[in-house]
C-alpha positions in Angstrom: 30.7 24.6 36.3 29.7 24.4 32.6 27.0 27.0 31.8 23.7 25.5 30.6 22.8 25.3 26.9 19.3 26.6 27.6 18.4 28.8 30.6 14.8 29.7 31.4 14.1 31.9 34.4 10.6 33.3 35.4 9.2 32.8 31.9 5.6 34.0 31.5 3.3 34.4 28.5 0.0 36.1 28.5 -2.0 36.3 25.2 -4.1 39.3 24.2 -7.3 37.5 25.2 -6.1 37.3 28.8 -5.0 33.6 28.7 -2.0 32.9 30.8 -0.3 30.1 28.8 3.0 30.1 30.9 3.0 31.2 34.5 6.6 31.7 35.6 8.6 28.6 34.8 12.3 27.9 35.4 14.5 25.2 34.0 17.9 24.5 32.5 19.0 22.1 29.7 22.6 20.9 29.6 24.7 20.7 26.5 24.3 17.3 24.8 21.1 16.5 26.8 17.8 15.3 25.6 15.3 17.1 27.7 11.6 16.2 27.6 8.7 18.6 28.2 5.6 16.6 28.9 2.1 17.7 29.7 -1.6 17.6 28.7 -3.2 19.6 25.9 -3.1 23.3 26.8 -0.3 23.0 29.3 1.9 25.6 27.6 4.4 23.3 25.8 4.0 24.9 22.3 4.1 28.4 23.7 7.4 27.6 25.5 8.9 26.2 22.3 7.9 29.2 20.2 9.6 31.5 22.7 12.7 29.3 22.8 12.7 29.4 18.9 12.6 33.1 18.9 9.4 33.3 16.9 7.3 34.8 19.8 8.2 37.2 22.5 7.8 36.4 26.2 5.6 38.6 28.5 8.1 38.3 31.3 11.3 36.4 32.3 14.5 35.6 30.5 15.3 32.9 28.0 18.9 32.3 26.9 20.5 29.9 24.5 24.2 29.6 25.0 24.2 33.0 26.7 22.2 34.7 23.9 18.6 35.9 24.0 16.4 33.4 22.1 15.7 35.8 19.3 19.4 36.5 18.8 20.2 32.8 18.8 17.9 31.8 16.0 20.7 31.0 13.6 21.9 28.3 16.0 18.5 26.9 16.7 16.6 24.2 14.7 12.8 24.0 15.3 10.4 21.4 14.2 6.8 22.5 14.7 3.8 20.2 15.3 2.6 20.7 11.7 4.8 19.4 8.9 7.0 22.3 7.8 7.6 20.8 4.3 6.6 21.8 0.8 4.6 18.9 -0.6 5.2 19.9 -4.2 9.0 19.9 -3.9 11.1 16.8 -3.9 13.1 15.6 -0.9 16.3 17.2 -2.3 14.5 20.4 -3.2 13.1 20.8 0.3 16.6 20.4 1.8 18.1 22.8 -0.7 15.4 25.4 -0.1 15.7 25.3 3.7 19.5 25.4 3.5 19.3 28.5 1.2 17.0 30.2 3.7 19.5 29.5 6.5 22.3 30.8 4.3 24.2 27.5 4.2 26.8 27.2 1.4 25.6 25.1 -1.5 28.3 22.5 -1.1 27.6 22.0 2.6 23.8 21.6 1.9 24.7 18.8 -0.5 27.1 17.1 1.9 25.0 17.4 5.0 21.8 16.5 3.2 23.4 13.3 2.0 24.9 12.6 5.4 21.5 12.9 7.2 19.4 11.2 4.5 21.9 8.2 4.7 21.6 8.2 8.4 17.8 7.8 8.0 18.0 5.3 5.1 16.3 7.9 2.9 19.1 8.7 0.4 17.3 6.7 -2.3 14.2 8.9 -2.1 15.8 12.3 -3.1 13.6 12.7 -6.2 10.3 11.7 -4.5 7.8 14.6 -3.8 7.5 15.3 -0.1 3.7 15.1 -0.3 4.0 11.5 -1.4 6.1 10.4 1.7 4.6 8.5 4.6 4.2 10.3 8.0 7.4 8.7 9.3 9.4 9.7 6.3 8.0 13.3 6.4 9.2 13.7 10.0 12.6 12.3 9.1 12.9 14.8 6.2 11.7 17.6 8.4 14.5 16.7 10.9 17.1 16.6 8.0 15.9 20.1 7.0 16.3 21.3 10.6 19.8 19.8 10.8 21.2 21.1 7.5 22.2 24.4 9.2 24.0 22.4 11.9 22.2 24.1 14.9 23.5 23.9 18.4 20.1 23.4 19.8 17.2 21.4 18.4 13.6 22.0 19.4 11.1 19.3 18.6 7.4 19.9 19.2 5.7 16.5 19.2 7.9 15.2 16.3 6.5 11.6 16.1 2.8 12.1 16.2 1.3 9.8 13.6 4.6 8.0 13.1 4.7 4.2 13.3 6.8 2.4 16.0 9.6 1.3 13.7 10.1 4.9 12.4 9.8 6.2 15.9 12.5 4.0 17.2 14.8 4.9 14.3 14.0 8.6 14.9 14.9 8.3 18.6 18.1 6.3 17.9 19.2 9.2 15.6 18.4 11.8 18.4 20.5 9.7 20.8 23.5 9.8 18.4 23.1 13.5 17.8 23.0 14.2 21.5 26.0 12.1 22.1 27.8 14.2 19.5 27.0 17.3 21.6 23.7 18.6 20.1 21.3 19.8 22.8 17.7 18.6 22.2 14.5 19.6 23.8 11.4 17.6 22.9 7.7 17.8 23.7 5.8 14.5 23.4 2.4 13.1 24.4 3.9 9.6 24.4 5.2 8.7 27.8 7.2 5.7 26.5 9.1 8.3 24.4 9.7 10.4 27.5 11.5 7.4 28.9 14.2 7.9 26.3 15.0 11.4 27.6 17.8 12.1 30.0 15.6 14.4 32.0 11.9 15.3 31.9 9.8 18.2 33.2 6.1 17.8 33.7 4.2 21.0 32.8 0.5 21.7 33.5 -1.5 24.9 33.2 1.7 26.8 32.5 3.5 25.6 35.6 6.2 23.0 35.9 5.2 20.4 38.5 8.1 18.0 38.5 11.6 17.7 37.0 14.0 14.8 37.0 15.3 11.7 35.2 12.6 9.2 34.2 13.9 6.9 37.0 13.6 9.7 39.6 10.1 10.5 38.5 9.0 6.9 38.7 10.6 6.4 42.1 8.8 9.5 43.4 5.5 7.7 43.2 6.8 5.3 46.0 4.6 2.5 44.7 4.6 -0.7 42.7 2.5 -1.8 39.7 0.6 -5.1 40.0 -0.5 -6.8 36.7 -3.6 -8.8 37.2 -5.5 -11.4 35.2 -9.1 -11.9 36.2 -12.2 -13.6 34.7 -14.2 -10.3 34.3 -12.1 -7.2 33.7 -15.1 -4.7 33.7 -16.4 -6.0 37.0 -13.0 -6.2 38.6 -12.1 -2.6 37.5 -15.3 -1.3 39.1 -14.7 -3.1 42.4 -11.1 -2.0 42.7 -11.9 1.6 41.6 -14.2 1.8 44.5 -11.4 0.5 46.8 -9.1 3.1 45.3 -11.5 5.9 46.2 -12.0 4.5 49.7 -8.5 4.3 51.0 -4.8 4.6 50.1 -3.9 0.9 49.7 -4.7 1.3 45.9 -3.7 4.5 44.2 -4.8 3.7 40.6 -6.6 1.1 38.6 -6.2 0.9 34.8 -7.9 -1.6 32.5 -6.1 -3.2 29.5 -7.2 -5.7 26.9 -6.3 -8.8 28.9 -5.3 -7.5 32.4 -5.7 -4.8 35.0 -2.8 -2.6 36.3 -3.1 -1.7 40.0 -0.8 0.8 41.6 -0.2 0.0 45.3 2.2 1.7 47.8 2.7 -1.7 49.5 2.6 -4.5 46.9 2.1 -7.2 49.5 -0.9 -5.5 51.1 -2.2 -4.4 47.7 -2.0 -8.0 46.4 -3.9 -9.3 49.4 -6.6 -6.7 49.1 -7.1 -7.3 45.4 -7.3 -11.1 45.9 -9.7 -10.7 48.8 -12.1 -8.2 47.1 -12.2 -10.1 43.8 -12.6 -13.5 45.4 -15.5 -12.1 47.5 -17.2 -11.2 44.2 -16.7 -14.6 42.8 -14.0 -13.6 40.4 -10.8 -15.6 39.7 -7.7 -13.6 40.2 -4.0 -14.0 39.3 -1.5 -11.3 40.2 1.1 -12.5 37.7 3.6 -9.7 37.9 4.8 -7.0 40.3 6.9 -4.3 38.6 7.9 -0.6 38.7 5.3 1.9 37.8 5.5 3.5 34.4 6.2 7.1 33.7 2.5 7.4 32.7 1.4 6.2 36.1 3.6 9.0 37.6 2.2 11.5 35.2 -1.4 10.6 36.0 -0.8 10.5 39.8 0.9 13.9 39.8 -2.1 15.5 37.9 -4.6 13.8 40.1 -2.9 15.1 43.2 -3.7 18.7 42.0 -7.3 17.7 41.0 -6.7 17.5 37.3 -8.1 14.0 36.4 -10.3 13.8 33.3 -13.8 12.7 34.3 -17.0 12.6 32.2 -20.5 11.4 32.6 -21.3 7.9 31.3 -22.4 7.9 27.7 -26.2 8.4 27.4 -26.8 5.1 25.8 -30.3 4.4 24.6 -29.6 1.5 22.3 -27.1 -1.0 23.8 -26.1 -4.2 21.9 -25.7 -6.8 24.6 -28.2 -9.1 22.9 -25.7 -9.7 20.0 -22.5 -10.0 22.1 -20.3 -12.8 20.9 -21.7 -12.9 17.4 -19.5 -12.1 14.4 -19.6 -8.4 13.5 -16.7 -8.1 11.1 -15.2 -10.9 9.0 -12.6 -10.7 6.2 -11.8 -13.9 4.2 -8.7 -13.8 2.0 -9.2 -10.1 1.5 -7.0 -8.7 -1.2 -6.6 -5.2 -2.8 -4.5 -4.4 -5.9 -3.8 -0.8 -7.1 -2.5 -1.5 -10.6 0.6 -3.6 -10.2 0.9 -2.8 -6.5 -0.7 -5.2 -3.9 -1.7 -3.2 -0.8 -3.5 -6.0 1.0 -2.9 -9.7 0.4 -5.1 -12.6 1.7 -6.1 -11.0 5.0 -8.3 -13.0 7.3 -9.8 -11.2 10.3 -12.8 -11.9 12.6 -14.1 -9.4 15.2 -17.1 -10.2 17.4 -19.6 -7.9 19.1 -18.2 -6.8 22.4 -14.6 -7.2 21.3 -11.8 -4.6 20.8 -9.5 -5.6 18.0 -6.3 -3.7 17.3 -4.8 -3.7 13.8 -1.1 -2.7 14.0 1.5 -2.1 11.4 4.1 0.3 10.1 3.3 3.1 7.7 2.4 1.5 4.3 1.5 -1.9 5.9 -2.1 -1.7 4.5 -4.1 -1.0 7.7 -6.1 2.0 6.4 -6.8 0.2 3.1 -8.1 -2.8 5.0 -10.3 -0.6 7.2 -11.7 1.1 4.1 -12.6 -2.2 2.6 -14.1 -3.6 5.8 -16.4 -0.6 6.2 -17.5 -0.5 2.6 -15.6 2.6 1.5 -13.4 0.7 -0.9 -14.2 -2.4 -2.9 -11.8 -5.4 -2.7 -10.0 -6.9 -5.6 -10.9 -10.4 -4.3 -12.0 -12.1 -1.1 -15.1 -12.0 1.0 -16.4 -9.6 3.7 -19.1 -9.6 6.3 -20.2 -6.5 8.2 -23.0 -6.1 10.7 -24.7 -9.2 9.5 -24.5 -8.5 5.8 -22.2 -9.9 3.2 -23.7 -8.5 0.1 -23.7 -4.7 -0.3 -21.7 -3.1 2.5 -22.7 0.3 1.3 -26.4 -0.1 1.9 -28.2 2.4 4.1 -29.0 -0.3 6.8 -25.3 -1.1 7.2 -24.2 2.5 7.3 -26.7 3.2 10.0 -25.0 0.5 12.2 -21.4 1.6 11.8 -19.3 4.5 13.0 -16.0 5.6 11.5 -13.4 8.0 12.8 -10.8 8.4 10.0 -7.1 9.1 10.4 -7.1 12.3 8.4 -10.6 13.7 8.0 -13.3 13.5 10.7 -14.7 17.1 11.0 -15.2 20.2 8.9 -12.7 22.7 10.0 -14.7 25.8 8.8 -17.8 24.8 10.8 -18.2 25.4 14.5 -18.2 22.5 16.9 -22.0 22.6 17.2 -22.5 22.8 13.5 -20.3 19.7 13.0 -22.3 17.8 15.7 -25.6 18.9 14.1 -24.3 17.8 10.7 -23.1 14.3 11.8 -26.2 13.9 14.0 -28.4 14.5 10.9 -26.2 12.2 8.6 -26.4 9.4 11.1 -30.1 9.9 11.8 -29.8 10.6 15.5 -33.4 11.1 16.8 -34.1 14.8 17.6 -35.2 13.9 21.2 -31.7 12.3 21.7 -29.5 14.7 19.8 -29.3 17.6 22.3 -28.4 15.2 25.1 -25.7 13.5 22.9 -24.3 16.9 22.0 -24.0 17.9 25.6 -22.2 14.7 26.4 -19.7 15.2 23.5 -18.9 18.8 24.7 -18.3 17.5 28.3 -16.2 14.6 27.1 -14.2 17.0 25.0 -13.7 19.5 27.9 -15.3 22.2 25.8 -18.6 22.8 27.5 -19.8 26.4 26.7 -17.5 26.6 23.7 -19.9 25.2 21.1 -19.4 28.2 18.8 -15.6 27.7 18.4 -14.5 27.0 14.8 -13.3 23.5 14.8 -10.2 24.3 12.8 -9.0 26.5 15.6 -8.9 23.6 18.1 -5.6 22.0 19.2 -5.2 18.4 17.8 -6.1 16.6 21.1 -9.4 18.5 21.6 -10.3 18.0 17.9 -9.8 14.3 18.3 -12.1 14.2 21.2 -14.9 16.0 19.3 -14.4 13.7 16.3 -14.7 10.6 18.5 -17.9 11.9 20.1 -19.3 12.7 16.6 -18.6 9.2 15.4 -20.6 7.5 18.2 -23.6 9.8 18.6 -25.8 7.3 16.7 -24.6 4.4 19.0 -23.2 2.2 16.2 -22.9 -1.6 16.8 -19.7 -1.6 14.8 -17.1 1.1 15.3 -13.9 1.8 13.2 -11.3 4.0 14.8 -8.2 4.9 12.7 -5.6 6.3 15.1 -8.2 7.9 17.3 -5.8 9.2 20.0 -3.0 10.5 17.8 -1.5 13.5 19.6 -3.8 13.1 22.6 -2.2 13.5 26.1 -2.2 10.7 28.6 -5.1 11.9 30.7 -7.4 12.4 27.7 -6.2 9.1 26.3 -7.4 7.3 29.4 -10.8 9.0 29.0 -10.9 7.8 25.4 -10.2 4.2 26.4 -12.6 4.3 29.4 -15.3 5.2 26.8 -14.1 2.6 24.3 -14.3 -0.1 27.0 -17.8 1.1 28.0 -19.0 0.8 24.4 -17.5 -2.7 24.1 -19.1 -3.7 27.4 -22.4 -2.7 25.9 -21.8 -5.0 22.9 -20.2 -2.7 20.3 -17.6 -4.3 18.0 -14.5 -2.0 17.8 -11.6 -2.2 15.3 -8.9 0.3 16.1 -5.5 1.2 14.6 -2.8 2.9 16.7 0.9 3.7 16.5 1.1 4.0 20.3 1.9 0.5 21.4 1.3 1.1 25.1 -2.3 1.9 24.0 -2.5 -1.3 22.0 -2.4 -3.1 25.3 -6.0 -2.0 25.7 -7.2 -4.2 22.9 -8.6 -7.7 23.6 -6.9 -9.1 20.5 -4.2 -7.8 18.1 -3.3 -8.4 14.5 0.1 -7.3 13.1 0.3 -6.3 9.4 3.5 -6.2 7.4 3.5 -5.3 3.6 -0.2 -6.0 3.3 -0.2 -9.4 5.1 -1.4 -10.3 8.5 1.7 -12.0 10.0 0.8 -12.4 13.7 -2.4 -12.4 15.8 -3.4 -13.0 19.4 -4.0 -11.4 22.8 -1.5 -8.9 24.0 -0.1 -11.4 26.5 -0.2 -14.2 23.9 1.7 -12.4 21.2 4.4 -11.5 23.8 4.8 -15.0 25.0 5.0 -16.4 21.4 8.1 -14.4 20.4 10.8 -16.6 22.0 14.2 -15.3 22.9 14.9 -13.0 25.8 15.1 -9.3 26.4 18.1 -8.1 28.5 17.9 -4.7 30.1 21.2 -3.2 31.0 22.4 -0.1 32.8 25.9 0.9 31.7 28.2 4.0 32.1 28.4 4.7 28.4 25.0 3.9 26.9 25.5 5.3 23.3 28.9 3.7 22.9 27.6 0.4 24.2 24.7 0.5 21.8 27.0 1.2 18.8 29.4 -1.5 19.9 26.7 -4.2 20.2 25.1 -3.2 16.9 28.3 -3.2 14.8 28.5 -7.1 14.4 24.7 -7.2 13.7 24.8 -4.8 10.8 25.9 -7.5 8.3 22.9 -9.7 9.1 20.3 -6.8 9.3 19.8 -7.4 13.0 20.7 -4.0 14.4 17.1 -3.8 15.7 18.1 -6.2 18.4 19.8 -3.4 20.3 18.0 -0.2 21.3 18.6 2.7 23.7 16.1 4.0 26.2 17.7 7.0 27.9 20.3 5.5 30.3 19.1 1.9 29.7 20.0 -0.5 27.0 17.7 -3.2 25.6 19.3 -6.3 23.9 17.2 -9.1 22.4 19.0 -12.5 22.3 17.9 -15.9 21.0 20.3 -17.6 23.4 19.2 -18.6 26.9 19.1 -15.6 29.2 22.2 -16.4 31.3 24.4 -17.2 28.3 23.2 -14.1 26.4 23.8 -11.9 29.4 27.2 -13.3 30.1 28.4 -12.9 26.4 26.9 -9.3 26.2 28.5 -8.2 29.5 31.9 -9.7 28.4 31.8 -7.8 25.1 31.1 -4.5 26.8 33.6 -4.9 29.6 36.3 -5.9 27.1 35.7 -2.5 25.4 36.1 -0.7 28.7 32.4 -0.1 29.3 31.2 -0.7 32.9 28.0 -2.7 33.3 26.2 -1.4 36.4 23.3 -4.0 36.2 21.8 -6.5 33.8 18.5 -8.3 34.2 15.7 -9.9 32.2 12.6 -7.9 31.3 9.5 -9.1 29.6 8.8 -7.9 26.0 6.8 -4.8 25.6 4.4 -4.6 22.7 6.8 -2.2 21.0 9.5 -4.9 21.3 7.1 -7.4 19.8 6.2 -5.1 17.0 9.8 -4.5 16.1 10.6 -8.2 16.2 7.6 -9.1 14.0 8.3 -6.4 11.4 12.0 -7.0 11.2 11.7 -10.8 11.0 9.1 -10.3 8.2 11.5 -7.9 6.4 14.2 -10.6 6.5 11.7 -12.9 4.8 11.4 -10.4 1.9 8.2 -8.6 3.1 8.6 -4.9 2.7 6.1 -2.0 3.0 5.1 0.4 0.3 7.5 3.1 1.4 10.5 0.7 1.0 
């Protein structure tokens, strides 16, 4: 039997303050495998990676990489940390050269490998651009190139795609699949469960202990349940009714609300469907169970943690000033909104309307113009042309009366890192004019929502990213704004905490708050009532989550084959000339193929091509588009029409 690439036995880590970050974990990673380590904030993922990378000693246990102790194997290990490990004042080429020199790679090989990997990422034309001027996706690609220039045998990636747009994420994972197929062993930590689906195997870690290990399919099957997608006339009321049923007996395991549907997890889909229809009908609600499908990996993740009592619960927000009286009225309106920066047009003729009580998702790749649009809509940036309306005003959007009615959680800056949590909350409470008799109660709620009760004196800069995001979100809503802007609010937040975020966002919308949110996590975008897709500064598609999926046309074929990477490469080859390689993507052991032919014809032709090349097709069936599929289709079709983002 081939020895494992990574062997971890009885690994423990206790810090000087007495915290047990890792409590005796065991796992193995095979050569050429992509192994995912998933878990909530504080689970022990980063500590595990630091020990594997040889930059931190274990308290107990053994860690071996190809038979060597982790510290002795550092020359054969590439490590991408959560924070960007680049020098912003050096160019792309200079960063690669510097890291190559540090790893004692000969100059000629640095040049050759740097060019090879930059070409693989379509970044070879950016060699002279400063790293600090790259988008988030391009920075992560460059960081990966730097890690690969020494040609490691093992690659450790700690949340490598946080803040990276879906197009870049898919390109990133396609590259990882190629590298693994070539024999590179990859271990990755990610808060995104759709990414974990792309791993060969996954381990779920919580509170320093591994709770489950297996392939994504094995983990989903372990739930022994089905997922019912439900349309109903009142999502909030239906969620409340079915959540009560979930707590009452085992016919319903979980209820999750999305922008235009509910997902209900039921062990027996027939009995579950009957129970849902009976309870909602008794409440006078229309109900349509329009799809029964496999649970997602996130459903499994949440169920596993709930089984050990680790669900995230928080008290309802102490709302003193709801906005139900203005529900349905226009809160945000953009008319032909345009912004030029010199000769560059960041936003072009954008038209958006958001009503009170609505959650609107603004989606787009890095450089699409989302953040510029938000800054104009909330009065932080003046437009070059076009009209805007915000919170009932269309004149000065920077007036005090408007500012008191809006909340804004920015993508990059929301809190002062050198202040304590309590000092931050006091500061924002004062800026937003929160009445003193309400401030203490609001602060207590923020601390409980953040899971940090009793830790008010902690310096904010010391918090892990997920906890900091929760505090920042709480600070942005303490004054109960009627209009709320959230720019990637859950970036780097684990699935349990993300659910708590969206439970709160939905509660705010139910009370009449208008919410405009951006996100790179497309599963999360399903939570929005309506979506707008931006490409190169233009709004190119708009509608409900279900609506934008149904408008795409074509068919998505999911295939299980015996040689996934070879199959993907084979099917992509004839598409390269037309720029349609995006039609084929790899998800672990599954292949997704988008065809404009009817399903049976597309399936027959695809299967014939693979079998002619000696690739065995185990199964092939039609799957509905995910929002990520829709995003890729919209962006790539727009690019073919000549629309390209700033980073292009």
